[in-house]
Every structure is written in C-alpha cells, then in structure tokens.
C-alpha positions in Angstrom: 17.6 59.2 -10.2 19.7 56.9 -12.4 18.1 54.7 -15.0 18.1 51.0 -14.2 20.3 49.3 -16.8 18.7 45.9 -17.6 21.4 45.1 -20.2 24.1 45.1 -17.5 22.0 42.9 -15.2 21.0 40.6 -18.1 24.5 40.0 -19.3 26.3 40.0 -16.0 29.0 37.3 -15.9 28.2 36.6 -12.3 25.2 34.4 -13.2 25.8 30.9 -11.7 26.2 28.1 -14.1 23.4 25.4 -13.7 24.3 21.8 -14.3 22.5 18.5 -14.0 23.5 14.9 -14.4 21.4 12.1 -16.0 22.4 8.8 -17.5 26.0 9.2 -16.3 26.5 12.5 -18.3 26.6 16.0 -17.0 24.7 18.8 -18.9 25.0 22.5 -18.6 22.0 24.8 -18.9 22.6 27.9 -21.0 23.0 31.0 -18.8 20.6 32.8 -21.0 17.7 31.0 -22.6 15.8 33.0 -25.2 12.3 33.8 -24.0 10.9 32.5 -27.3 12.1 29.0 -26.4 9.9 29.0 -23.3 7.0 30.6 -25.1 7.2 28.2 -28.0 7.2 25.2 -25.7 4.2 26.6 -23.9 2.2 27.1 -27.1 3.1 23.8 -28.7 0.0 21.8 -29.8 0.6 18.1 -28.9 -1.7 15.5 -30.4 0.0 12.3 -29.2 2.6 10.8 -26.9 5.3 10.8 -29.6 4.8 14.5 -30.2 5.0 15.1 -26.4 8.4 13.4 -26.2 9.6 15.3 -29.3 8.6 18.5 -27.7 10.4 17.6 -24.4 13.5 16.7 -26.3 13.5 19.9 -28.4 13.0 22.0 -25.3 15.9 20.3 -23.4 18.2 20.6 -26.4 17.4 24.3 -26.9 18.3 25.0 -23.3 21.6 23.2 -22.9 25.0 24.3 -24.0 26.3 23.5 -27.4 27.5 19.9 -27.6 25.1 18.8 -24.9 22.2 18.3 -27.3 24.1 15.4 -28.9 24.7 13.9 -25.5 21.0 14.2 -24.7 20.0 12.3 -27.9 22.5 9.5 -27.0 21.3 9.3 -23.4 17.6 9.2 -24.5 18.3 6.3 -26.9 20.9 4.3 -25.0 20.6 4.9 -21.2 20.5 1.7 -19.2 18.2 1.7 -17.4 16.3 3.8 -19.9 15.0 7.3 -19.0 11.3 7.1 -18.0 8.8 9.8 -19.0 8.9 10.9 -15.3 12.7 11.3 -15.4 12.5 13.4 -18.6 9.8 15.5 -17.1 11.9 16.1 -14.0 14.8 17.3 -16.1 12.5 19.5 -18.1 11.1 21.2 -15.0 14.5 21.6 -13.5 15.7 23.4 -16.7 12.5 25.5 -16.7 13.2 26.6 -13.2 16.8 27.4 -14.0 15.9 29.3 -17.2 13.2 31.4 -15.5 15.1 32.1 -12.3 12.5 30.4 -10.1 14.0 28.4 -7.3 13.7 24.6 -7.6 13.1 24.3 -3.8 12.3 26.6 -0.9 15.2 28.2 0.8 16.1 26.6 4.1 15.8 30.0 5.8 12.2 30.4 4.6 9.7 30.8 7.5 6.0 30.7 7.6 4.5 34.2 7.5 3.0 35.7 10.6 -0.5 35.5 9.2 -0.2 31.8 8.1 -2.0 29.4 10.3 0.0 26.8 12.3 -0.1 23.3 11.0 -2.3 20.9 13.0 
C-alpha cells in the first residue's frame, strides 16, 4: 500500500481561488491559511466591542492575499454606507468556511437521509 502524501494534496495548484466583494472592492482569500491564524482567533480574549472589531479586522487581514489588507482597512473606514457589525461578521464566517474547507451552503444535490423524518 502506498503512503498517502499529504504534502502533494496540501500544495496542489488545483485549489479553487475564493473571492468575495464588499464595499465595491474584490478580495481574494489566501489558498492556504495557516492553522495558527484560526487557532489564535479562537483563543482571543475579548473584553469590549473595540477589541472585538480589532480581532475581526486582524483575522480578515491575515486571511486575504497580500495587498487586500490595505483595501480592507480603507473599506472599513470609508465605505458608504458603512459596514455594519453584521456585514463584517458575514465576511468573517465566509472566510472561515473557505479557510477550513467547510461548504458555505448545502449542495443542491443534498438529500435527506433515509432515516430522517419527513417535515410536517
């Protein structure tokens, strides 16, 4: 049996590029986000709203391609209408899904399992 080569899978160029648009600008999520970025975000101790937004901004900037961090700062300060907390959180969870490989929505071909009760 051949050994599974995680390095080949991890660095495959076939990974799709994930982008999103907010405030009229397009951003590209890094193909490979260091696991420590996700872990550090999860461990962050937040005492107030300002620290929450700082943590959100730091996470987004750590996950987008070089050059997009400056665009993020500009959009956060100058967007008209301004980005709401909800909008920033939606971007954050979209990036989290892309970085962890979890789908952002169910596949259209997904079906309820045989053991699942029918909706009434």
